[in-house]
C-alpha positions as a LaTeX table, in Angstrom:
\begin{tabular}{lrrr}
\hline
Residue & $x$ (\AA) & $y$ (\AA) & $z$ (\AA) \\
\hline
Unk1 & $-71.26$ & 12.08 & $-144.83$ \\
Unk2 & $-67.85$ & 11.13 & $-145.72$ \\
Unk3 & $-67.90$ & 7.56 & $-145.68$ \\
Unk4 & $-70.66$ & 8.23 & $-148.72$ \\
Unk5 & $-67.76$ & 9.99 & $-150.07$ \\
Unk6 & $-65.32$ & 7.93 & $-149.32$ \\
Unk7 & $-67.60$ & 4.58 & $-151.61$ \\
Unk8 & $-68.37$ & 6.79 & $-154.20$ \\
Unk9 & $-64.58$ & 7.53 & $-153.82$ \\
Unk10 & $-63.73$ & 3.20 & $-153.75$ \\
Unk11 & $-66.10$ & 3.19 & $-156.70$ \\
Unk12 & $-64.99$ & 5.72 & $-159.11$ \\
Unk13 & $-61.41$ & 5.25 & $-158.30$ \\
Unk14 & $-61.47$ & 1.66 & $-159.69$ \\
Unk15 & $-60.54$ & 0.23 & $-156.59$ \\
Unk16 & $-63.36$ & $-1.54$ & $-156.18$ \\
Unk17 & $-64.24$ & $-1.51$ & $-152.47$ \\
Unk18 & $-67.22$ & $-3.82$ & $-151.38$ \\
Unk19 & $-68.73$ & $-0.78$ & $-149.51$ \\
Unk20 & $-70.59$ & 1.05 & $-152.44$ \\
Unk21 & $-72.26$ & $-2.18$ & $-152.62$ \\
Unk22 & $-73.49$ & $-2.29$ & $-149.23$ \\
Unk23 & $-74.04$ & 1.62 & $-149.34$ \\
Unk24 & $-75.39$ & 1.67 & $-153.18$ \\
Unk25 & $-78.11$ & $-1.35$ & $-151.43$ \\
Unk26 & $-79.35$ & 0.42 & $-148.19$ \\
Unk27 & $-79.71$ & 3.45 & $-150.46$ \\
Unk28 & $-82.11$ & 1.39 & $-152.41$ \\
Unk29 & $-83.61$ & $-0.11$ & $-149.57$ \\
Unk30 & $-84.92$ & 4.03 & $-149.14$ \\
Unk31 & $-86.38$ & 4.44 & $-152.04$ \\
Unk32 & $-87.75$ & 2.09 & $-152.95$ \\
Unk33 & $-89.87$ & 2.46 & $-150.31$ \\
Unk34 & $-90.64$ & 6.35 & $-151.59$ \\
Unk35 & $-90.92$ & 5.60 & $-154.89$ \\
Unk36 & $-93.35$ & 4.33 & $-157.29$ \\
Unk37 & $-92.52$ & 2.06 & $-159.73$ \\
Unk38 & $-92.00$ & 4.12 & $-163.59$ \\
Unk39 & $-93.89$ & 2.60 & $-166.53$ \\
Unk40 & $-92.51$ & $-0.51$ & $-168.34$ \\
Unk41 & $-91.56$ & 1.28 & $-171.77$ \\
Unk42 & $-90.14$ & 3.55 & $-169.19$ \\
Unk43 & $-87.18$ & 1.22 & $-167.88$ \\
Unk44 & $-86.95$ & $-1.35$ & $-170.41$ \\
Unk45 & $-83.37$ & $-2.02$ & $-172.48$ \\
Unk46 & $-82.59$ & $-0.99$ & $-176.00$ \\
Unk47 & $-83.19$ & $-3.97$ & $-178.22$ \\
Unk48 & $-79.92$ & $-5.14$ & $-179.46$ \\
Unk49 & $-78.57$ & $-4.57$ & $-182.28$ \\
Unk50 & $-78.33$ & $-7.40$ & $-185.16$ \\
Unk51 & $-74.90$ & $-7.56$ & $-184.69$ \\
Unk52 & $-74.90$ & $-7.86$ & $-181.19$ \\
Unk53 & $-73.96$ & $-11.56$ & $-180.63$ \\
Unk54 & $-76.46$ & $-13.78$ & $-179.28$ \\
Unk55 & $-76.52$ & $-16.66$ & $-177.17$ \\
Unk56 & $-78.75$ & $-20.24$ & $-177.17$ \\
Unk57 & $-81.48$ & $-19.12$ & $-175.56$ \\
Unk58 & $-83.63$ & $-21.20$ & $-172.74$ \\
Unk59 & $-86.32$ & $-21.21$ & $-170.66$ \\
Unk60 & $-85.87$ & $-17.99$ & $-168.37$ \\
Unk61 & $-85.46$ & $-19.06$ & $-164.34$ \\
Unk62 & $-89.70$ & $-18.52$ & $-163.06$ \\
Unk63 & $-86.85$ & $-16.30$ & $-160.50$ \\
Unk64 & $-85.37$ & $-14.74$ & $-163.71$ \\
Unk65 & $-87.80$ & $-11.04$ & $-163.04$ \\
Unk66 & $-87.01$ & $-11.60$ & $-159.12$ \\
Unk67 & $-82.80$ & $-11.59$ & $-159.75$ \\
Unk68 & $-81.18$ & $-9.64$ & $-156.88$ \\
Unk69 & $-79.79$ & $-6.78$ & $-159.23$ \\
Unk70 & $-83.12$ & $-5.89$ & $-160.45$ \\
Unk71 & $-84.82$ & $-5.73$ & $-157.43$ \\
Unk72 & $-81.95$ & $-3.39$ & $-156.58$ \\
Unk73 & $-82.99$ & $-0.99$ & $-159.81$ \\
Unk74 & $-86.75$ & $-2.15$ & $-160.09$ \\
Unk75 & $-88.43$ & 1.34 & $-158.67$ \\
Unk76 & $-85.28$ & 3.49 & $-160.03$ \\
Unk77 & $-87.17$ & 6.17 & $-162.40$ \\
Unk78 & $-85.06$ & 7.89 & $-165.47$ \\
Unk79 & $-82.60$ & 10.29 & $-163.02$ \\
Unk80 & $-84.33$ & 13.79 & $-162.68$ \\
Unk81 & $-82.80$ & 16.83 & $-164.45$ \\
Unk82 & $-82.54$ & 20.53 & $-163.32$ \\
Unk83 & $-84.63$ & 22.80 & $-165.17$ \\
Unk84 & $-83.47$ & 23.65 & $-168.64$ \\
Unk85 & $-82.39$ & 27.51 & $-168.82$ \\
Unk86 & $-80.23$ & 28.69 & $-171.74$ \\
Unk87 & $-76.69$ & 27.33 & $-171.22$ \\
Unk88 & $-73.20$ & 28.48 & $-173.52$ \\
Unk89 & $-74.72$ & 26.38 & $-176.45$ \\
Unk90 & $-78.01$ & 26.74 & $-178.31$ \\
Unk91 & $-77.02$ & 23.49 & $-180.25$ \\
Unk92 & $-76.58$ & 21.60 & $-177.19$ \\
Unk93 & $-79.16$ & 23.18 & $-175.51$ \\
Unk94 & $-81.39$ & 22.61 & $-178.78$ \\
Unk95 & $-79.73$ & 18.25 & $-177.86$ \\
Unk96 & $-80.92$ & 18.54 & $-174.53$ \\
Unk97 & $-84.34$ & 19.61 & $-174.99$ \\
Unk98 & $-84.74$ & 16.73 & $-178.13$ \\
Unk99 & $-83.04$ & 14.04 & $-175.67$ \\
Unk100 & $-85.63$ & 14.90 & $-173.29$ \\
Unk101 & $-88.23$ & 14.05 & $-175.83$ \\
Unk102 & $-86.48$ & 10.44 & $-176.51$ \\
Unk103 & $-83.77$ & 10.66 & $-179.23$ \\
Unk104 & $-81.28$ & 8.35 & $-178.25$ \\
Unk105 & $-78.60$ & 9.59 & $-181.16$ \\
Unk106 & $-79.35$ & 13.85 & $-179.62$ \\
Unk107 & $-77.79$ & 12.67 & $-176.11$ \\
Unk108 & $-75.56$ & 10.65 & $-177.78$ \\
Unk109 & $-74.29$ & 13.54 & $-179.43$ \\
Unk110 & $-74.46$ & 16.28 & $-175.90$ \\
Unk111 & $-72.57$ & 14.59 & $-174.42$ \\
Unk112 & $-69.72$ & 13.97 & $-176.68$ \\
Unk113 & $-70.33$ & 17.35 & $-178.06$ \\
Unk114 & $-69.88$ & 17.94 & $-173.45$ \\
Unk115 & $-66.51$ & 15.45 & $-173.22$ \\
Unk116 & $-64.43$ & 16.73 & $-175.95$ \\
Unk117 & $-65.12$ & 20.85 & $-174.80$ \\
Unk118 & $-64.34$ & 19.28 & $-171.25$ \\
Unk119 & $-61.36$ & 17.81 & $-172.49$ \\
Unk120 & $-60.38$ & 20.74 & $-174.31$ \\
Unk121 & $-61.07$ & 23.22 & $-170.94$ \\
Unk122 & $-56.75$ & 22.44 & $-170.09$ \\
Unk123 & $-55.55$ & 23.63 & $-173.36$ \\
Unk124 & $-56.76$ & 26.37 & $-174.02$ \\
Unk125 & $-53.68$ & 28.66 & $-174.52$ \\
Unk126 & $-53.02$ & 32.18 & $-174.58$ \\
Unk127 & $-54.55$ & 35.06 & $-177.07$ \\
Unk128 & $-51.78$ & 34.27 & $-179.80$ \\
Unk129 & $-49.77$ & 31.24 & $-179.58$ \\
Unk130 & $-48.94$ & 29.31 & $-182.32$ \\
Unk131 & $-50.78$ & 25.96 & $-182.80$ \\
Unk132 & $-50.87$ & 23.26 & $-181.73$ \\
Unk133 & $-49.48$ & 24.16 & $-177.88$ \\
Unk134 & $-47.36$ & 22.10 & $-176.38$ \\
Unk135 & $-49.78$ & 20.59 & $-174.02$ \\
Unk136 & $-52.89$ & 19.95 & $-177.19$ \\
Unk137 & $-49.69$ & 17.56 & $-178.93$ \\
Unk138 & $-49.34$ & 15.53 & $-175.52$ \\
Unk139 & $-52.70$ & 15.11 & $-175.13$ \\
Unk140 & $-53.16$ & 14.07 & $-178.86$ \\
Unk141 & $-50.05$ & 11.96 & $-179.50$ \\
Unk142 & $-49.84$ & 10.34 & $-176.38$ \\
Unk143 & $-51.42$ & 6.39 & $-175.66$ \\
Unk144 & $-55.25$ & 5.79 & $-175.06$ \\
Unk145 & $-55.93$ & 9.81 & $-176.17$ \\
Unk146 & $-59.40$ & 11.11 & $-174.80$ \\
Unk147 & $-59.05$ & 13.92 & $-177.04$ \\
Unk148 & $-58.60$ & 11.25 & $-180.12$ \\
Unk149 & $-61.23$ & 8.52 & $-178.89$ \\
Unk150 & $-64.11$ & 11.87 & $-178.92$ \\
Unk151 & $-62.77$ & 13.20 & $-182.26$ \\
Unk152 & $-61.88$ & 11.34 & $-185.89$ \\
Unk153 & $-60.35$ & 14.24 & $-186.98$ \\
Unk154 & $-58.36$ & 13.69 & $-183.67$ \\
Unk155 & $-57.47$ & 10.88 & $-184.25$ \\
Unk156 & $-56.75$ & 10.92 & $-187.24$ \\
Unk157 & $-54.25$ & 13.55 & $-187.23$ \\
Unk158 & $-52.53$ & 12.19 & $-184.58$ \\
Unk159 & $-51.87$ & 9.29 & $-187.19$ \\
Unk160 & $-50.18$ & 11.12 & $-189.70$ \\
Unk161 & $-46.31$ & 9.54 & $-189.98$ \\
Unk162 & $-44.49$ & 12.87 & $-191.70$ \\
Unk163 & $-44.34$ & 15.32 & $-188.42$ \\
Unk164 & $-44.61$ & 19.01 & $-190.16$ \\
Unk165 & $-47.63$ & 16.81 & $-191.90$ \\
Unk166 & $-48.93$ & 15.82 & $-188.29$ \\
Unk167 & $-48.20$ & 19.31 & $-186.07$ \\
Unk168 & $-49.88$ & 21.40 & $-189.16$ \\
Unk169 & $-53.49$ & 19.23 & $-188.45$ \\
Unk170 & $-53.43$ & 18.97 & $-185.69$ \\
Unk171 & $-52.76$ & 22.63 & $-185.21$ \\
Unk172 & $-56.03$ & 23.14 & $-187.09$ \\
Unk173 & $-57.89$ & 20.37 & $-185.26$ \\
Unk174 & $-56.88$ & 22.12 & $-182.17$ \\
Unk175 & $-58.43$ & 25.44 & $-183.71$ \\
Unk176 & $-62.23$ & 24.49 & $-184.91$ \\
Unk177 & $-61.67$ & 23.31 & $-181.21$ \\
Unk178 & $-61.42$ & 25.89 & $-179.52$ \\
Unk179 & $-63.71$ & 27.65 & $-181.69$ \\
Unk180 & $-66.81$ & 25.35 & $-181.00$ \\
Unk181 & $-65.44$ & 24.88 & $-177.39$ \\
Unk182 & $-65.08$ & 28.98 & $-177.05$ \\
Unk183 & $-67.47$ & 29.69 & $-173.45$ \\
Unk184 & $-67.92$ & 26.46 & $-172.14$ \\
Unk185 & $-69.15$ & 26.39 & $-169.33$ \\
Unk186 & $-69.68$ & 22.84 & $-167.82$ \\
Unk187 & $-72.97$ & 22.02 & $-167.17$ \\
Unk188 & $-74.47$ & 20.12 & $-163.67$ \\
Unk189 & $-72.67$ & 16.61 & $-163.42$ \\
Unk190 & $-77.17$ & 15.76 & $-163.11$ \\
Unk191 & $-77.79$ & 16.65 & $-166.77$ \\
Unk192 & $-74.54$ & 14.38 & $-167.57$ \\
Unk193 & $-75.96$ & 11.70 & $-166.09$ \\
Unk194 & $-79.44$ & 11.71 & $-166.81$ \\
Unk195 & $-79.00$ & 11.82 & $-170.71$ \\
Unk196 & $-76.47$ & 9.64 & $-170.65$ \\
Unk197 & $-78.82$ & 6.99 & $-168.79$ \\
Unk198 & $-81.15$ & 7.85 & $-171.77$ \\
Unk199 & $-78.94$ & 7.87 & $-174.76$ \\
Unk200 & $-77.96$ & 3.48 & $-172.75$ \\
Unk201 & $-81.69$ & 3.39 & $-172.68$ \\
Unk202 & $-83.39$ & 3.88 & $-175.46$ \\
Unk203 & $-80.16$ & 3.90 & $-177.97$ \\
Unk204 & $-77.61$ & 1.71 & $-179.46$ \\
Unk205 & $-75.73$ & $-1.06$ & $-178.72$ \\
Unk206 & $-72.49$ & 1.58 & $-178.62$ \\
Unk207 & $-74.86$ & 4.00 & $-176.00$ \\
Unk208 & $-75.62$ & 1.43 & $-173.56$ \\
Unk209 & $-72.15$ & $-0.03$ & $-172.91$ \\
Unk210 & $-69.76$ & 3.41 & $-173.04$ \\
Unk211 & $-72.90$ & 3.78 & $-169.80$ \\
Unk212 & $-71.49$ & 0.91 & $-168.43$ \\
Unk213 & $-67.76$ & 1.04 & $-169.41$ \\
Unk214 & $-67.39$ & 4.68 & $-168.54$ \\
Unk215 & $-69.70$ & 6.23 & $-166.76$ \\
Unk216 & $-70.92$ & 9.63 & $-167.50$ \\
Unk217 & $-68.93$ & 10.33 & $-163.59$ \\
Unk218 & $-66.36$ & 13.90 & $-164.03$ \\
Unk219 & $-62.91$ & 12.91 & $-162.61$ \\
Unk220 & $-63.10$ & 15.27 & $-159.39$ \\
Unk221 & $-66.01$ & 12.11 & $-158.47$ \\
Unk222 & $-67.25$ & 14.71 & $-154.93$ \\
Unk223 & $-70.36$ & 16.58 & $-157.13$ \\
Unk224 & $-71.38$ & 13.23 & $-158.81$ \\
Unk225 & $-71.97$ & 11.37 & $-155.10$ \\
Unk226 & $-75.85$ & 11.23 & $-156.39$ \\
Unk227 & $-74.99$ & 9.59 & $-159.99$ \\
Unk228 & $-72.25$ & 7.23 & $-158.36$ \\
Unk229 & $-74.88$ & 5.68 & $-156.16$ \\
Unk230 & $-77.52$ & 5.51 & $-158.56$ \\
Unk231 & $-75.58$ & 3.83 & $-160.79$ \\
Unk232 & $-73.89$ & 1.47 & $-158.83$ \\
Unk233 & $-77.60$ & 0.05 & $-158.73$ \\
Unk234 & $-78.90$ & 0.24 & $-162.34$ \\
Unk235 & $-76.02$ & $-0.87$ & $-163.93$ \\
Unk236 & $-75.77$ & $-4.02$ & $-162.55$ \\
Unk237 & $-79.57$ & $-4.42$ & $-163.41$ \\
Unk238 & $-78.95$ & $-3.54$ & $-166.58$ \\
Unk239 & $-76.56$ & $-5.92$ & $-167.77$ \\
Unk240 & $-78.27$ & $-8.99$ & $-165.89$ \\
Unk241 & $-80.90$ & $-7.89$ & $-168.22$ \\
Unk242 & $-78.71$ & $-8.46$ & $-171.34$ \\
Unk243 & $-76.81$ & $-11.25$ & $-170.31$ \\
Unk244 & $-80.34$ & $-13.12$ & $-169.06$ \\
Unk245 & $-81.85$ & $-12.70$ & $-172.86$ \\
Unk246 & $-78.71$ & $-13.30$ & $-174.44$ \\
Unk247 & $-76.32$ & $-10.84$ & $-175.04$ \\
Unk248 & $-73.17$ & $-12.90$ & $-174.81$ \\
Unk249 & $-71.19$ & $-9.53$ & $-174.48$ \\
Unk250 & $-73.06$ & $-8.85$ & $-171.27$ \\
Unk251 & $-72.71$ & $-12.99$ & $-169.71$ \\
Unk252 & $-69.35$ & $-12.08$ & $-169.78$ \\
Unk253 & $-68.75$ & $-8.83$ & $-168.21$ \\
Unk254 & $-71.05$ & $-10.53$ & $-164.92$ \\
Unk255 & $-70.39$ & $-13.30$ & $-164.82$ \\
Unk256 & $-66.08$ & $-11.38$ & $-164.32$ \\
Unk257 & $-67.86$ & $-8.43$ & $-162.43$ \\
Unk258 & $-69.12$ & $-11.22$ & $-159.89$ \\
Unk259 & $-65.59$ & $-12.58$ & $-159.67$ \\
Unk260 & $-62.82$ & $-10.51$ & $-159.30$ \\
Unk261 & $-61.64$ & $-8.02$ & $-156.51$ \\
Unk262 & $-58.80$ & $-6.42$ & $-158.58$ \\
Unk263 & $-57.51$ & $-5.39$ & $-162.47$ \\
Unk264 & $-54.92$ & $-7.78$ & $-161.37$ \\
Unk265 & $-56.96$ & $-11.56$ & $-161.75$ \\
Unk266 & $-58.01$ & $-10.02$ & $-165.46$ \\
Unk267 & $-54.13$ & $-10.09$ & $-165.94$ \\
Unk268 & $-54.05$ & $-7.35$ & $-167.91$ \\
Unk269 & $-57.07$ & $-8.25$ & $-169.96$ \\
Unk270 & $-59.28$ & $-5.97$ & $-168.42$ \\
Unk271 & $-60.58$ & $-2.36$ & $-168.72$ \\
Unk272 & $-61.62$ & 0.28 & $-165.53$ \\
Unk273 & $-65.74$ & $-0.72$ & $-166.67$ \\
Unk274 & $-65.15$ & $-4.43$ & $-165.32$ \\
Unk275 & $-63.89$ & $-3.20$ & $-162.08$ \\
Unk276 & $-66.10$ & $-0.62$ & $-161.70$ \\
Unk277 & $-68.98$ & $-3.17$ & $-162.20$ \\
Unk278 & $-67.21$ & $-5.57$ & $-159.81$ \\
Unk279 & $-67.30$ & $-2.81$ & $-156.92$ \\
Unk280 & $-71.13$ & $-2.90$ & $-157.27$ \\
Unk281 & $-71.90$ & $-6.45$ & $-157.64$ \\
Unk282 & $-71.64$ & $-8.69$ & $-154.62$ \\
Unk283 & $-68.89$ & $-11.13$ & $-154.75$ \\
Unk284 & $-70.53$ & $-14.63$ & $-155.79$ \\
Unk285 & $-68.85$ & $-17.55$ & $-157.10$ \\
Unk286 & $-71.56$ & $-20.07$ & $-157.88$ \\
Unk287 & $-73.24$ & $-17.08$ & $-160.39$ \\
Unk288 & $-69.95$ & $-16.30$ & $-162.18$ \\
Unk289 & $-69.03$ & $-19.05$ & $-163.01$ \\
Unk290 & $-72.47$ & $-20.22$ & $-163.97$ \\
Unk291 & $-72.21$ & $-16.84$ & $-165.91$ \\
Unk292 & $-68.89$ & $-17.32$ & $-167.41$ \\
Unk293 & $-69.63$ & $-20.73$ & $-168.82$ \\
Unk294 & $-72.77$ & $-19.44$ & $-170.35$ \\
Unk295 & $-70.40$ & $-16.90$ & $-171.78$ \\
Unk296 & $-67.66$ & $-20.57$ & $-172.87$ \\
Unk297 & $-70.78$ & $-22.30$ & $-174.69$ \\
Unk298 & $-70.88$ & $-19.80$ & $-176.99$ \\
Unk299 & $-67.86$ & $-18.66$ & $-177.71$ \\
Unk300 & $-65.17$ & $-20.99$ & $-177.32$ \\
Unk301 & $-62.53$ & $-19.23$ & $-179.38$ \\
Unk302 & $-63.56$ & $-15.43$ & $-178.58$ \\
Unk303 & $-60.10$ & $-13.66$ & $-177.05$ \\
Unk304 & $-61.58$ & $-12.93$ & $-174.60$ \\
Unk305 & $-62.17$ & $-17.05$ & $-174.10$ \\
Unk306 & $-58.79$ & $-17.72$ & $-172.11$ \\
Unk307 & $-59.17$ & $-15.03$ & $-169.63$ \\
Unk308 & $-62.36$ & $-17.27$ & $-168.62$ \\
Unk309 & $-61.29$ & $-19.83$ & $-167.82$ \\
Unk310 & $-57.96$ & $-17.99$ & $-165.89$ \\
Unk311 & $-61.04$ & $-16.85$ & $-163.85$ \\
Unk312 & $-63.64$ & $-20.22$ & $-163.81$ \\
Unk313 & $-59.93$ & $-22.86$ & $-162.17$ \\
Unk314 & $-59.22$ & $-19.90$ & $-160.11$ \\
Unk315 & $-63.36$ & $-20.13$ & $-158.45$ \\
Unk316 & $-63.82$ & $-23.43$ & $-159.10$ \\
Unk317 & $-61.78$ & $-24.49$ & $-156.08$ \\
Unk318 & $-64.52$ & $-22.42$ & $-153.71$ \\
Unk319 & $-66.98$ & $-25.12$ & $-155.49$ \\
Unk320 & $-67.66$ & $-28.57$ & $-155.30$ \\
Unk321 & $-67.89$ & $-30.55$ & $-158.12$ \\
Unk322 & $-71.45$ & $-30.94$ & $-157.76$ \\
Unk323 & $-71.48$ & $-27.25$ & $-158.43$ \\
Unk324 & $-69.44$ & $-26.85$ & $-160.74$ \\
Unk325 & $-71.09$ & $-29.73$ & $-163.07$ \\
Unk326 & $-74.69$ & $-27.80$ & $-162.11$ \\
Unk327 & $-73.63$ & $-24.95$ & $-163.31$ \\
Unk328 & $-71.06$ & $-25.61$ & $-166.56$ \\
Unk329 & $-75.32$ & $-26.82$ & $-168.02$ \\
Unk330 & $-76.61$ & $-24.19$ & $-166.46$ \\
Unk331 & $-79.05$ & $-22.01$ & $-168.61$ \\
Unk332 & $-80.36$ & $-18.15$ & $-167.45$ \\
\hline
\end{tabular}
C-alpha cells in the first residue's frame, strides 16, 4: 500500500513519474475483469461547444476505437457516490441531488462553492477581528490567487487601484464568504471527484478542461488515492476521444503528454495540468509527433505553436526520416 501512496504522490505532486501509468494499467486490468461496460450513453463525452476549435476531419482509423488510452478506461463506470445524507449546507445537498440526476451546471456550482469554502478554512478569523484579515489579503492579492479564480468578487476587488477602497471591498467580500461558509465541513473525496466527473462528462468545454487541468484531488492527496488512480486511467481516454474527434486543444495536450517528462521541457509555457496528464501517459515520440503535427496543420500561428515546434524538434531525433514524414501526413 505504501507503494500505491507513493505513486499517487508522484501524480499529484506534478513531478510525474511514469510509475503511475503502470499502476493505473495494473488496476485497470483488475477492474475490467469484474466490471461490466456501462451503456454508451453513460460514457459518451459531452459534445464540444461551437467555440471549440476544430481540426480538418479525416477518415478515422479502424483501430481508433481500440486505442490503448480508450481501452484503459473502456469499462470504467461513473465514479461511485456515497449515499447522500444531510451535510452542513442544504443548498449544496440540493445541488448534489440535481447533479446526480444529470444536471452538469449543478455539479459545477457545487464544486465551485465547495472549493471556495475549502479555501476559506484557514482564513476564518477570531471573533471580532477586523476585516479583511492579513491572511485574507495575502491569499487574495498574491499572484495566481486560488480564491480570485474561484470568486468573481474577489478577483474584481483585488484589482482596485486605490488601497483603501481595495481593503474595504475585500473586507466586504471576506464577510460574505465567511457567511456563505459558516459551518463548512469538507465532504468525502469521493463526492468531490464524482461530481467533477459528472460536470466534465455532461457539461461545457470549460467543465471538461477543468477536470483535466485541475483534477479534483485535495492537496493532502493521501485520502484521494482511489480517485488519483481513477483519474490516471480515465482522463487520458477522454482527451484522446476529443483529439480523435477533431478538437485542436486536445490534440495539442495529447501530443505534449506523449512527449514530455518534466516541466523543464515546456520552457515555462506549460501548466501543472500538462505534467499530470504526462504522468498518466507513457512517452511515445511517434504518437507525440503525430498529434503535434495535426495541431500545427490547423494552428500554425497559434500562441502555442512555438512550444509545439520546439517539442517536435527535440523528439524528431528519436525518429527516422520516414517516421517523421509519415507523422506529418497522419490524420486520426
